[in-house]
C-alpha positions in Angstrom: -17.2 -87.6 -155.1 -14.4 -87.6 -152.5 -14.6 -83.7 -152.2 -18.5 -83.6 -151.9 -19.3 -86.7 -150.0 -16.0 -87.7 -147.8 -16.2 -85.3 -144.7 -13.2 -84.3 -142.4 -10.7 -86.5 -144.0 -8.3 -84.4 -145.8 -5.4 -86.8 -145.1 -7.3 -89.9 -146.7 -8.3 -87.8 -149.8 -4.9 -86.6 -150.6 -3.0 -89.9 -149.9 -5.7 -92.0 -151.9 -6.2 -89.6 -154.9 -2.3 -89.6 -155.2 -1.7 -93.2 -154.8 -4.3 -94.4 -157.0 -3.8 -91.7 -159.8 0.0 -92.2 -159.8 -0.8 -96.1 -160.1 -3.2 -96.0 -162.9 -1.0 -93.4 -164.9 2.0 -95.6 -164.7 2.5 -97.6 -168.1 4.2 -100.5 -166.1 3.8 -100.5 -162.3 6.5 -102.5 -160.5 4.1 -104.1 -158.1 0.5 -104.3 -157.0 -0.8 -101.2 -155.5 -1.5 -101.9 -151.6 -3.4 -99.4 -149.4 -4.2 -100.0 -145.7 -7.1 -97.7 -144.5 -6.9 -97.2 -140.6 -9.5 -95.5 -138.3 -12.4 -95.8 -136.2 -15.8 -97.4 -137.4 -17.9 -94.9 -139.6 -15.2 -92.5 -140.5 -15.4 -93.4 -144.3 -13.1 -96.3 -145.0 -15.6 -98.3 -146.7 -17.0 -95.3 -148.4 -13.6 -94.6 -150.0 -13.3 -98.3 -151.0 -16.6 -98.0 -152.7 -15.7 -94.9 -154.8 -12.3 -96.6 -155.7 -14.4 -99.4 -157.0 -16.7 -97.1 -158.8 -13.9 -95.2 -160.5 -12.2 -98.4 -161.9 -15.6 -100.1 -162.9 -19.0 -99.1 -164.2 -20.6 -101.6 -162.0 -18.5 -100.5 -158.9 -18.7 -103.2 -156.2 -20.8 -105.5 -158.3 -18.2 -105.9 -161.0 -16.9 -109.3 -161.4 -13.5 -107.7 -161.3 -14.2 -106.5 -157.7 -13.7 -109.1 -154.7 -14.7 -108.1 -151.3 -13.9 -110.2 -148.2 -15.2 -109.6 -144.7 -12.9 -111.2 -142.1 -15.7 -112.6 -139.8 -18.1 -113.2 -142.6 -16.1 -115.2 -145.2 -13.4 -116.6 -142.7 -15.2 -117.1 -139.3 -13.6 -120.2 -138.1 -9.9 -120.6 -137.4 -10.2 -124.4 -137.7 -11.0 -124.3 -141.3 -8.1 -121.8 -142.1 -6.5 -124.5 -144.6 -9.8 -124.7 -146.5 -10.0 -120.8 -146.4 -6.5 -120.6 -147.7 -7.1 -122.8 -150.6 -10.4 -120.9 -151.4 -8.9 -117.4 -151.2 -6.0 -118.4 -153.4 -8.3 -119.8 -156.1 -10.6 -116.8 -156.1 -7.7 -114.2 -156.2 -5.9 -116.3 -159.1 -9.2 -116.6 -161.0 -10.1 -112.9 -160.7 -6.7 -111.9 -161.9 -6.9 -114.1 -164.9 -10.3 -112.7 -165.7 -9.5 -109.0 -165.3 -6.5 -106.9 -166.3 -7.1 -104.6 -163.2 -8.8 -106.3 -160.4 -9.5 -104.7 -157.1 -9.5 -106.8 -153.8 -11.2 -105.3 -150.5 -10.4 -107.0 -147.2 -12.7 -105.5 -144.6 -11.8 -106.1 -140.9 -8.3 -106.8 -141.9 -7.1 -106.8 -138.3 -9.1 -110.2 -138.1 -7.6 -111.9 -140.7 -5.7 -115.1 -139.7 -2.0 -115.2 -140.1 -2.3 -118.0 -142.6 -4.6 -116.1 -144.8 -2.3 -113.1 -144.9 0.5 -115.3 -146.0 -1.8 -116.7 -148.7 -2.4 -113.1 -150.0 1.4 -112.0 -149.7 2.5 -113.5 -153.0 0.0 -111.7 -155.0 1.2 -108.4 -153.7 5.0 -108.8 -154.0 6.9 -107.5 -157.1 6.6 -109.8 -160.0 9.2 -111.5 -161.7 9.7 -114.1 -164.4 8.4 -116.8 -162.2 4.9 -115.3 -161.8 2.2 -117.4 -163.3 -0.1 -114.5 -163.4 1.2 -110.9 -163.9 -0.7 -109.4 -160.8 1.1 -105.9 -161.1 -2.0 -104.2 -162.2 -4.0 -105.3 -159.2 -5.1 -103.0 -156.3 -5.4 -104.3 -152.6 -7.2 -102.4 -150.1 -7.1 -103.4 -146.5 -9.7 -101.8 -143.9 -9.0 -101.9 -140.4 -9.8 -100.3 -137.0 -6.2 -100.6 -135.9 -4.5 -97.4 -134.9 -7.8 -95.6 -134.7 -7.3 -94.7 -131.0 -3.7 -93.4 -131.8 -5.2 -91.3 -134.7 -7.8 -90.0 -132.3 -5.2 -88.9 -129.9 -3.5 -86.6 -132.5 -6.7 -85.1 -133.6 -7.7 -84.4 -130.0 -4.1 -82.9 -129.1 -4.5 -80.5 -132.0 -8.3 -79.5 -130.8 -6.7 -78.9 -127.4 -4.0 -76.8 -128.6 -6.4 -74.7 -130.4 -5.2 -75.7 -133.9 -7.1 -76.7 -137.0 -7.7 -80.4 -137.8 -6.7 -79.5 -141.4 -3.4 -78.6 -140.1 -2.8 -82.4 -139.2 -0.1 -84.0 -141.6 1.1 -87.4 -142.1 4.3 -86.4 -140.1 1.9 -85.8 -137.1 1.0 -89.4 -136.8 2.4 -90.6 -133.5 5.7 -92.6 -133.7 6.5 -93.4 -130.0 7.6 -96.9 -130.0 11.5 -97.3 -129.7 11.6 -99.8 -132.4 10.1 -97.5 -134.8 12.4 -94.7 -133.8 15.5 -97.0 -134.1 14.3 -98.4 -137.4 13.6 -94.9 -138.7 10.3 -96.1 -139.9 7.8 -93.7 -141.5 5.4 -92.3 -138.6 2.3 -93.8 -140.4 3.7 -97.3 -140.1 4.7 -96.8 -136.3 1.1 -96.1 -135.0 0.2 -99.6 -136.4 3.1 -101.2 -134.9 2.7 -99.4 -131.6 -0.9 -100.2 -131.1 -1.4 -103.7 -132.5 2.1 -105.3 -131.8 0.1 -108.5 -130.7 -2.3 -108.5 -133.9 -1.6 -110.8 -136.8 -2.0 -108.1 -139.5 0.4 -105.7 -137.8 3.0 -108.6 -137.2 2.5 -110.1 -140.7 5.1 -110.1 -143.4 3.1 -107.4 -145.2 5.0 -105.0 -142.8 8.2 -106.6 -142.5 8.7 -106.9 -146.5 7.3 -103.3 -147.2 4.4 -104.8 -149.3 2.0 -102.0 -148.1 2.5 -99.0 -150.1 0.4 -96.3 -148.2 -1.1 -96.4 -144.6 -3.9 -94.1 -144.8 -5.5 -92.6 -141.5 -9.0 -91.6 -141.3 -9.6 -88.9 -138.5 -12.4 -89.1 -136.0 -15.6 -87.0 -137.0 -16.8 -84.1 -135.2 -20.5 -82.7 -134.9 -20.4 -80.7 -138.0 -19.1 -83.7 -140.0 -22.1 -85.6 -138.8 -24.6 -82.9 -139.8 -23.0 -83.0 -143.3 -23.4 -86.9 -143.3 -27.1 -86.3 -142.4 -27.5 -83.8 -145.3 -26.1 -86.4 -147.6 -28.5 -88.9 -146.4 -31.5 -86.6 -146.7 -30.4 -85.7 -150.3 -29.8 -89.6 -151.4 -33.5 -90.1 -150.6 -34.7 -86.9 -152.2 -35.8 -85.4 -149.1 -36.0 -81.9 -147.9 -34.3 -81.0 -144.7 -33.7 -78.0 -142.3 -30.7 -77.1 -140.3 -32.4 -77.8 -137.2 -33.1 -81.4 -138.4 -29.4 -82.0 -139.2 -28.4 -80.8 -135.8 -31.0 -83.1 -134.3 -29.6 -86.1 -136.2 -26.2 -85.3 -135.0 -27.3 -85.0 -131.3 -28.7 -88.5 -131.5 -25.1 -89.9 -131.7 -22.9 -90.5 -128.8 -19.7 -88.2 -128.5 -16.5 -88.8 -126.8 -14.3 -88.4 -124.7 -16.7 -87.8 -121.9 -15.4 -84.3 -120.9 -15.0 -82.7 -124.4 -17.6 -84.8 -126.2 -15.8 -83.9 -129.5 -15.8 -87.1 -131.6 -18.6 -89.2 -132.8 -18.1 -92.6 -131.4 -19.9 -94.2 -134.5 -18.6 -91.7 -137.0 -21.4 -91.4 -139.5 -22.5 -95.0 -139.2 -26.3 -95.3 -138.7 -26.9 -91.7 -139.7 -29.0 -92.8 -142.7 -31.2 -94.9 -140.4 -31.7 -92.1 -137.9 -33.4 -89.8 -140.4 -36.1 -92.4 -140.6 -37.2 -90.4 -137.4 -38.1 -87.6 -139.6 -40.1 -89.4 -142.1 
């Protein structure tokens, strides 16, 4: 499914497949698997999270072993953070007791209150003899727009240099901040620290204590990627299509930067709604 339906994301495909496969094949993981997805809206972060859920459970996101939290929906008011913390701790604990290998998805992770991140942290730390519940088989996915602009700059620089986006590697992610260079941190960590230093997610102990195993960059989508998303949307509805129709759907999207008009500002989000125009 990643190969057929995730377009323009060679980095995400490689990192997610390697990380999840290695984790599932490990007879006794040392800790929870924690992945942090970064990139603009509509680039495939939620899609990949759904695929992971479907791979783990027959019912996918509807499984009782999968919990999805959307920051501004589930935790909208900071004044109630203490109540949210208690609820979140209870829900995570109960799911871990119920399921051998639960999946927790936090969408809009950059908007999570600092206190909620501290509540989550113990469930992702290495488990010793003091753990009430062995959570080492759990998987946590954090989805965030943080670092999206930095990732896009890398993709734009490659395009301007006449290089293929498939040549972009994890080593090409920007590492410009002095503190990153001095610490010798991996470049994918640097783009989060550099572009979100005032954000609670970036400043949380999840980073400081190396609880996040993989930072997964999602690249911005180009015109031909949007046409592929449109094709998938037509096929999902059992509709026939023409290449001209796919191009027309893509042309309905806004492309940036203003001069190059290279990347879809919304990724593939709203593509499925736009094919209603052809019905």
